[in-house]
N, C-alpha and C positions, 0 to 999 in steps of 0.2 A: 360582287362575291356572294355565293349562295350562303344562306343561314346554316348554322351547324346542324340543326335538326333536319333540314332538307338533304344535306350531304350524307348524314347518317342513314336516312331513309333510302337514298339512292344507292349507297354502298350495300345495304341489306338486300335491296332488290337485285343488284348485280350479283351478289353472292348466291341468292336463290336461283337466278337464271343459270349461273355457272354450275351449280349442283345438279339442276335438272338436265343441263347439256351433258354433263359428265355421265350421269345415269343413262342417258340415251346413246352413249358411245360417240361423243362428238368427234373424236379423232378418226374413227372409222368413217363417219359421215363426210368429214372434210376430205378424206382420201378418196371416197367413192365419187364425190362431185368434182374432184380434180383441183381442189384448193391447196391441199398438202398431200403430195404423193399421187400415185396413180393406181387405183384399185378398182376392180370391176364393181359396178353398182349392183346392189342386191335388194330384193324385196324386203328383207328383214331390216336393213339399214334405213330404207325409205319409210317403212312403217314406224320405226323408232323415232325418226325425225318428225313425222306427222303427230305422233302421240305426244312428243315433247312440246310441240307448238300448242297443241290443244290444252295441255296441262298449264302452260304459261299464260293462257288467257287471251283477251281481246286483241291486243296489239300484235301479238305473235301469230294469232290466227289470221289476221289481216295480212301480215307479212307473208305467211304461207300462201294465201290466196294470190298475192301479188307475184310471188316467186313461181307459182303455177303457170303464169303467163310468160315465163322466161325459159323456153327450151334451149336457149343459147347458153344458159348458166347451169342448168340441171339435166341429168340424164332422163331418159323417157320414163324409167320406172319411178323416179321421184316426182315427175310432173303428174303421172297418173295417180300416184298415192296422194299428192296434195290436192288433187281435184275432189278427194273424198273427205276433205277436212270437215269436221262436224262443229258447227257454230251453234251448239245448243248447251244451255246451262240450266241449273235449277231455277225455277221461277222466284221472282221477288214476292214477298208477302203482299197480298192484295191490299192491305191497309196502307202500305207505303205507296203503292201505285195510286190509290185514291187520293192520298195526300198531295202527291205531285200534280194530279189532275186538278184538284181543288185550288192549289196555289197558282197554277198556270192559267186556267180558263174559267174558274169558278165552280160552284156546286149546284147551280140551277140550270145547267145545259142538258144534262142526260136524264132520261127517265129511268134508265137502267144500264149498268155496265156488268157484263158477265165476269164473275170473279175467276173463272177458269180461262187462262190465256189461250189464244189460238196458236201462238208460237212464242218461244222464249229464245232469244239470241243473246250474244255477249254485250251488245250495245243497248238493245231495247227489247221490250216484249209487247205483243199486241193483244187487244181484247175486243171482242164483239160488243157493240153497245147500241142503244136506241136513243136517239135524240127526242126531246120533248115534243118536237114537231112531228114525230112518228116515222122518221127516216132511219133505216138501219145503216150503221156506219162501223168503221174499224178505228179504234183508238191506239195509236202507237206511242209508247211512253219510254223515255230514256231511263236506263237503270241508275238509281242514285249512286254517286261516288265513282262512276265510270270515267268521268273526265279527269279526275285526279290520278286515277290509276294509269290512264293512257299517257298523261303528261309525264309521269315518272318513267314509264317504259320508253317513251320517245327520247327522253334525256339520256338513258342508258344506251340506246341504240345509236343515237347521234354521236356520242363519245366513242363508241366502239368503231363506228364507220370512219370517223375522222382518224383514229389511230391506225386502222388498217390501210386507209388511203395514203398515209404518210409513209408506211413501212413496206408496202407490198405493191409491186408492179401489177400482179394479177388482180389485186383489188382495184387499182386504177383502171385496168382494162374492163373489168366488170362494172365499173362505175357505182361502187357501193355507196358513196355519199349521195349520188343522184337517186339511188334506190331508196335510201333513207328519207330523203326530201320528198320523193313521190309518195312514200307510205304516209308521211306526216300530212301532206295535202289531202290524201284520200280519207284519212281518219278524221281530220277536222271537219271535212264536208259531211261525213256520215254522222258525226256527233251533233250537228246543227240541223234541226228539222225545219227551220225556216228555209235553209238552203235546199233541203230535200223537197219541200213543197214547190219551190221554184223549178227544180229539176223535173218534177212530175208534170207540171204544166207545160214546160218547154218540150218534153218528150211527146206529150199529147199533141202539141202543135206539129211536131216533126212527122208524126205518123198519121196525121189527120186524113191524108189522101188514101190510106190503106184501111178500107171499111171493115176488114176482118180482124183488125188489131185494135184493142181498146186499152185505155189507161184510166185507172180510177180517179174520179174527180176529187180535188182538194176541197174540203168543206171549210170555207173561210166564213168568219174570222177566227176559227178555232185552230190556229197555227201559232206555236211558239217554239223557242229553241229546244224545249224538252218534251213537248206534246204535239202530235200531228193527228188530225182527224181526216179520215178518207172515206170515200164511197165504198160500201161493201160490195164486192164482186165475188160471187160464189162459183166455185169450179174445182177441178181436180188437176193434179200435176199431169203433164203430158207423158203418156206411156204408150207402149206398143199396143196395148189393148184399149186404144182410144175409142173404138167403135164407130169411127167415121167411115162414110163411103169413100172408096178409093179416089174418086174425082174430087171430093171435098177435101180430103187429106192432102192431095196433090196441090190444090189451089192455096190452102193454108200454108203449106211448106214454102211454096214459091213466094207468096206475099211476105211471109216472115223474113226469109233470107233477103229478099229484095229491099225490104224496109231497112235492114241493117246496113246493107251496102250503100243505100241512099244516104243514110245518116252520116256514114264515114266519108264517102267520096264527094257528096254534093254539099252537105250542111256543115261538116267538120265538127259536129256535136253529136254524141251518140250515147245511148243507154249502155253502160259498159259492163253489166253483170247479168246477161240473160241466161243464167243456168236454169236447170229444171225446177229448182225451188222458187224461182222468180217469174215463171211463166205458167199460167193456168189455162186450161181448156174450159171455157165457160159453158153454162148449161145450154146456151143457144149456138154452140159450135164455133165460137170465135176464140182468139188467143188474147189473154189479158196479161199485160206487163205489170210487175210489182217491184217494190223496193228500188228507190231512185237516189240512194245515198251516193252512189258512184256514177259520175257522168264523165265521159271522155271528151276532151276538147283539143282541137288541132288548130295551129295557126294556118293561115291561108297557103303559105308555100308548102308546108308539110302535107296539108290536105290535098293540094293539087298533085304533089309528088306521089302520094299514096294512091290516088285515083289512077294516075297514069301507070303506076307499078301494077296494080290489080289488073288493069287492062292489058298490060304487056304479058303478065302471067297467063291470062286467058287466051291470048293470041300466040303463046309460045315463042316470044321474042326474047331469047336469052340475053343477048348483048344489051338490049334496052333495059331489061330487068337489072342487070349488073350496074349499068350506068346510073339508073335511078336510085338504086340503093346507095351507091357511092355518093351521089349528090345529097342524100339525106343524112349521111353519116360523117363521123369524124375520123380522118385518116392521118397517119404519121409516116415518117420516112421508113419505118419498119413494117408498114402494111404491105402485104403481098397482093396488090391489085390484080396483077396478071393471073396468078394462080386462082384468085377468087372468081374472075370471069370464066376461067376454064372449068372450074367446078360447077358453076351455075349452068353453063352449056351442057354439062354432063347430066345434071339431075333434073333440070326443069321438064324435059319432055315426058317424063313418066307420069305426070299428072294430067295428061290430055286423053280425051275420049275414054274416061273411066267414070262410072256412076259414083255417087257419093258413098254408096255402100262399100266401094272398093278403096276408098281413101280415108285414112285416119283424119279425124277432125283437125283442121288447121295445119295439116302436115307440110304443105308447101311453104307457108310463111315460117313455120317452126324450123324447117330445114335451112331456109335462107338465113335465119338468125344464127344458127349453129355454124354455117359456112362462114358468115361474116366474122364471128368471134375467132374462129380458127385461123383466119388470116389477118388478125389484128385490126379489124374494122369495127368501129364503135357505132352501133345503131342507136338512134334516139330512143329514149324510154317509151315514147308514144307508140313506137312501132310494135313493141311487145303487147301493149294493152289492146291495140287494134287487132293484132293476131289472136289474142285470147278471146276477144269479143266475137269475132267472125267464127272462131272455132266453136264457141258455145252456141252461136246462132245456127251453124250448120249441123250441130249435134241435135238440136231440137227438130230441125228440118229432116234429118235422117230418121228420127224416131217416127215422124209423121209419114214420110214418103221416102223409103230407102233408095229408090231408083232415080231420084232427082240429081241432076248434074250441076253443081255450083259453078263450074267453069263456063258451061253453056249460058247460065244466067248472067254471069259477068259480061259475056260477050253481047247478050241481048241488051243489057243496060249501057253498053259502051256509047252508043249514039246519043242517048239521053244525057249522059254525063258530059260528053264533049259539047253538045249543044248548049247546055246550061253554062258550062265553062266559058264558051265563046260569048254567050250573051252577057255574062258578068264582065268579061274583059272589055266589051264594047259599051258598057254603061259609061256615060260622059264623065262622071266623077272618078271612076276607077281608071278609065282610059287616060285622062289627063294627068292623074296622079302618077300613073305608070310612066307616061311619057316624060314627066318632069324628073322623076328619079333617074331615068336613063340618060336624059340630056344634060342635067345639071352638072355632072362631073365633066362633061365636054366643055362647058362654058368656063370651067376653072383651069382647063389645060394650058391656054396661052400664058396665064400668070405663072403657072408651075414651071413651064419651059423657060420663061424669062428668068425666074429665080435660079433655075439649074445653070443656065448660061452664065449668070452673074457670079455664082459660086465658082464655076470653072475659071472664069477670068481672074478672080481674086486669088485663086489657088487654095480656097478654103473648103473645097468639096471633100467630105468624108464619107467613107463607105464602111458600114458595119457588117461583119461576117459572124454569124452565129453557128459554131460547129455543132454537128449533130451526129448521133450514132457512135459516140466515143465511150459509152458506158462500159463495154467489154474491155477496151484498152485501159481505161482508168482502173478497173478492177484488177487486171493483170499487173499493172505497174504497182498498185498498192500491195498486192500479194508478194511481189518481188521485194519491195522495200521492207515489208514486215519480216520476211524470212532473212534478209540480210541483216536487219537490225537485231533479230533474235540470235543469229549466229555470232554477231559481234559481242552481244551480252554474254553468251555462253563462253566464248573465247576469253573475254575479260575475266569472268569468274574463275575459269581454270587457271589463268595466269596469276591472278591475285591469290588464289588459294594455294598455288605452289609456293609462292613467296612466303605466305603466312605460316605454312607447315614447317618452314625452316626456323621460325621464331618460336622458341620454347613456350613463352607465355601465351602465344596466340595460336598454338597448334590446333586447338579445338575449333577455332573460327575457320581455319583452313579446311578442316574436315567437313564442316557445315557447308562451306562454299563448294567443295567437290560434290557433295550430295545434291545441292540445288542445281549445279551445272548438269549433273547426270540426269536429274528428273526433267529439266528443260530440254536437254538433248534428246532424251527418249520420246518426250511428248512431241517434239518437232518431227522426228523420224516417223512416229505413228501417224501424225496428221498429214505428212507428205504422202505416205503410202495410201492412207484412207481416202483423202481428197486431193488428188494432184492439182496443183495450180492455186491452192488456197492455203491459208495458215490459220 
């Protein structure tokens, strides 16, 4: 059980979140995103939602960033507005930063640390510094007290998600608990700079074959949970006025997009936040990746399925796209698989033979997510993060070279992806492991058949049947029972009141009974007229 102080603190935070949500017009927002009611999404509602998240701080900003990868959950106007989330806060006093650096890595490492930060975000702020060895570096320092604040917010969000998941079928379809879990995993990774240092070195290895993409070197041993020292890479954000020659811009765009497709489809590990603030154009005309707090990871089956899915999209094979999505997703008896396949066949062809400038970033994957949700098909949360990552990657590519066609690039990489996949499958260890998992159930089949025959001979074979799809029937029966019960109560009150009115000493009680019966009866009539079939 939580200490009393912790419960009070959590209650205060929940009250503050509620107040901010109410001020932002949470009822209107819920109606516009389709959780409660059906109201057309507006720019004003989306802006109020974004501003509320920014006001609530770190955890809710990260929640907004995560939601911006879920076009299956939010309308386009909300997705676009959340992409403008500002993760900038007032800087921490430099003396506090110096104290953290001194505690973590000592006070004899740096010749100088610039007191003016290069950037200030909700989790950390960065400063330019000079090592005593003469090397220019960047020092990233976690903001004091941020871990405690995040833990408090996560506790409130987990409780809310759990409550919604129990009481709302819409919340179950939207997988709100899985969303809260994913947010917690991402935040814990971003709060630990030891993990970020490992991620940076892993991404550097993943893109080592792409000579025009660089990753800042981690300066070890100056890495702790709260402080991270990195190589200084100077450059500017990628913009349309990049000043590169067309041929150079084209090559950079191709390499950048191909590198992200390679990370997702071949490696199953990818830098999951390549927005414009995290990609610099260096002085020598290369692209530098920054900020490795968020890394996407896929299990082998999901990675393989996503690789085949991207290839099927590139080759305009609608039935294969639908089958692959269904194989990656969770379906129930209420899922409309036939209608889903039909919708995929209708929408997929419009992404072919069009340049990137004519396609909204990530539009094809975003449309597939929306279609799946519409027909009761639950995509894995990893699908959304992959979609957001590729959308951000082709946004950078579009800025550099608007005429690039990402679908054509996917087709170019198809042979490489398939060859790598075949090579992995034929590796002795993986091949024999796969054969064993396929054959092992067959070796148990004779024993299972023998057990089944024995059960039949003894007459002890039992078959369990789990009825499904009875929710509507159950609701109707419950409504009928409630109405009949209420009618019996009203009738009994009328009968008892009639008898009591005839008794002089209890006449007043009879009048009260008549009034109660009248109120209940009128309420029943109003409820039946207003919501037929319910009570």
